[in-house]
MIBA-367768 format. One record per residue: x negated, y, z negated of N, C-alpha, C in turn; residue in three letters. Coordinates in pm, 1 decimal, always signed. Each point is the difference from the previous one (the first is absolute). Last residue first. Layout:
% MIBA-367768
       n_u       n_v       n_w      ca_u      ca_v      ca_w       c_u       c_v       c_w  res
         X         Y         Z         X         Y         Z         X         Y         Z  ala
...
This chain:
% MIBA-367768
       n_u       n_v       n_w      ca_u      ca_v      ca_w       c_u       c_v       c_w  res
  +13542.7   -2367.1  +15133.2     +38.0      +9.5    +138.3    -111.3      -2.0     +71.3  ser
     +10.5     +13.0    -507.6     +31.0    -200.1     +79.5     +44.8     +46.9    +155.6  leu
     -53.5    +388.3    -313.0    -153.3    -141.8     +10.2     +32.6    -106.2     +69.0  arg
    +355.7    +322.8     -41.5    -132.0     +60.7     +90.1    -112.5     -92.1     +10.5  his
    +372.6     -81.2    -288.7     +28.2     -79.5     +99.5    -102.0     +94.5    +146.9  arg
     -63.0     +43.1    -491.7     -33.8    -122.9     +25.2     +52.5     -12.7    +158.8  met
     +45.2    +403.5    -197.9    -126.0      +0.3     +39.9     +11.2    -156.8     +51.5  asn
    +425.3    +143.2    -126.2     -66.7     +35.5    +141.8    -140.6     -52.7      +3.4  gln
    +162.4    -125.0    -383.5     +63.1     -79.5     +98.1     -43.5     +82.7    +128.5  his
     -94.8    +233.6    -410.9    -103.2     -97.7     +37.8     +48.8    -112.8    +107.5  asn
    +220.0    +403.9     -83.2     -94.3     +15.8     +40.5     -79.2     -92.2     +42.7  lys
    +425.3     -33.6    -249.0     -23.4     +23.5    +129.7     -85.3     -18.6     +62.9  ser
     -35.6     -30.3    -441.8     +13.7    -122.3     +73.5     +11.6      +6.1    +120.9  ile
     -26.3    +371.1    -219.8    -125.4     -32.5      -7.9     +21.8    -146.3     +71.2  arg
    +395.5    +240.5     -82.8     -74.4     +64.0     +96.5    -137.8     -51.2     +18.7  lys
    +279.4    -161.4    -348.1     +62.8     -31.7    +128.2     -83.9     +67.5    +133.5  ala
    -148.7    +127.8    -473.1      -8.4    -152.5     +14.6     +29.5     -32.8    +167.8  ala
    +132.9    +432.3    -114.8    -179.5      -1.6      +9.2     -36.9    -168.2      -0.9  val
    +454.0     +83.4    -103.3      +3.0     +39.1     +99.5    -146.5     -24.0     +72.7  tyr
    +130.8     -74.0    -460.5     +56.1    -109.7    +124.7     -70.4     +46.9    +100.8  tyr
     -56.1    +277.2    -291.3    -121.8     -92.1     -30.3     +62.3     -78.7    +108.0  ile
    +286.0    +333.3     -76.5    -126.1      +4.8     +57.0     -96.6     -59.7     +24.6  ala
    +407.7     -84.7    -225.5      +0.4     -17.7    +118.8    -118.8     +50.5     +60.5  ala
     +10.1      -9.1    -438.4      -0.2    -188.3     +57.1      +9.3     +71.9    +135.9  tyr
     +10.0    +382.7    -210.8    -147.4     -57.9     -32.3     +15.2    -120.6     +63.7  val
    +434.7    +197.0     -72.3     -76.6     +64.8    +134.7    -190.7     -79.1     -22.7  asn
    +296.1    -143.5    -330.1     +72.9     -40.3    +122.1    -115.7     +84.9    +137.4  asp
     -58.5    +104.3    -416.5     -85.0     -86.7      +1.7     +40.6     -51.9    +126.1  leu
    +206.5    +367.1    -158.0    -129.2     +16.2     +39.5     -91.4     -99.1     +40.0  leu
    +456.3     -47.4    -152.7     +21.9     +75.6    +142.0    -175.3     +34.8     +40.4  his
     +65.6    -156.3    -438.7     +23.8    -109.4     +79.9      +3.4     +82.2    +143.6  ala
     -64.9    +293.3    -328.0     -93.7     -73.2      +4.0     +23.5    -114.3     +78.6  leu
    +390.4    +236.8     -60.0    -131.6    +132.7     +62.3    -107.3    -143.7     +22.0  val
    +357.3    -169.0    -244.6     +11.9     +10.8    +165.9     -96.4    +101.6     +52.5  pro
     +23.7    -285.0    -447.6     -56.4    +123.2      +9.3      +0.7      -0.6    +161.4  asp
    +204.8    -351.4    -324.6     +65.2    +123.6     +14.6     -86.5    +109.9     +34.5  gly
     -74.4    -501.5     -27.3     -14.0     +77.6    -112.4     +35.5    +105.6     -27.5  glu
     +49.3    -221.5    +401.9     +32.7     -36.8    -100.5     +13.6     +17.7    -155.3  glu
    -248.8    +174.8    +370.7     +99.6      +9.4     +42.3     +96.7     -62.2    -136.8  arg
    -444.1    -102.5     -13.6     +19.1    +142.0      -3.7    +145.4     +58.4     +19.7  val
     -99.3    -451.5    +164.2     -11.4      +7.6    -230.1      -1.3    +129.1     +11.3  val
     -42.9     -44.3    +443.7    +131.1     -56.6     -39.9     +42.5     -25.7    -144.1  ser
    -416.7    +174.9    +187.2     +89.4     +82.1     +20.6     +95.5     -53.8     -46.2  ala
    -321.8    -277.0     -19.0     -10.9    +104.8     -85.3    +100.1     +71.8     +10.4  leu
     -65.2    -280.1    +330.6    +116.3     -51.1    -124.7     -53.9     +77.9     -90.0  glu
    -187.1    +135.9    +415.7    +143.1     -15.8     -24.2     +94.2     -74.8    -121.2  gly
    -490.8     +61.9      +7.1     +11.1    +104.7     -12.8    +171.1     -23.8     +13.6  ile
    -226.2    -373.8    +100.4     +41.5     +59.5    -141.5      +4.3    +117.0     -42.0  arg
     +11.7    -155.7    +445.7     +39.3     -32.8     -52.6     +43.4     +42.8    -105.4  glu
    -327.5    +195.6    +210.0    +101.2     +23.2     +50.9    +106.2     -57.4     -83.5  ala
    -417.0    -161.6     -34.5     +12.4    +105.4     -43.1    +169.3     +82.2     -18.9  val
    -161.4    -379.0    +244.5     +34.7     -38.3    -124.7     +45.3     +99.4     -76.1  asp
    -118.5     +82.8    +454.7    +157.7     -37.3     -31.1     +29.3     -47.2    -117.8  asp
    -474.6    +123.8    +108.8    +122.5    +122.6      -6.7    +152.1     -57.1     -27.5  leu
    -532.1    -184.4     -26.5    +124.6     -54.9      -1.0    +180.3     +86.6     -32.8  asn
    -488.5     -30.6    +327.8     +50.0     +53.6    -101.0    +167.4     -81.6     -54.2  asp
    -473.6    -160.3    +262.1    +145.1     +43.0     -19.3      +4.6     +24.4    -139.4  lys
    -432.6     -25.8    +253.9     +90.5      +2.3     +93.1    +130.8      -7.4     -52.0  asn
    -261.3    -230.6    -309.1     -44.7     +44.5    +111.2     +79.4     +60.4     +72.7  asp
    +128.0     +72.0    -465.3     -15.1    -117.1     +63.3     -89.0     +38.6    +114.4  glu
     +87.7    +289.9    -430.1     +15.5     +25.8    +136.9     -31.9    -145.2     +14.1  tyr
     +93.0    +274.3    -474.0    -102.0     -95.4     +85.5     +83.7     -13.6    +136.7  gln
     +10.6    +382.4    -406.6     +89.3     -73.3     +66.2     -76.1     -71.2    +129.9  ile
      -7.5    +224.3    -543.8     -39.5     -46.6    +113.4     +62.2     -96.6    +107.4  his
     +40.3    +379.2    -420.1     +55.7     -71.2     +77.3     -66.5     -40.7    +137.3  met
């Protein structure tokens, strides 16, 4: 599997969204344990993405002052 990054832009929210969709499919197929695990991965990736966005905004504010 090859992961490609754009210039300083990770598509973490896209990855999280796909994992969330996969969790929904797995839940519908009847595997609640795997669905719960995927939900936790989804939440962790979303947390990292939000934290990164927050840090980028803080850096921008420091540059503008």
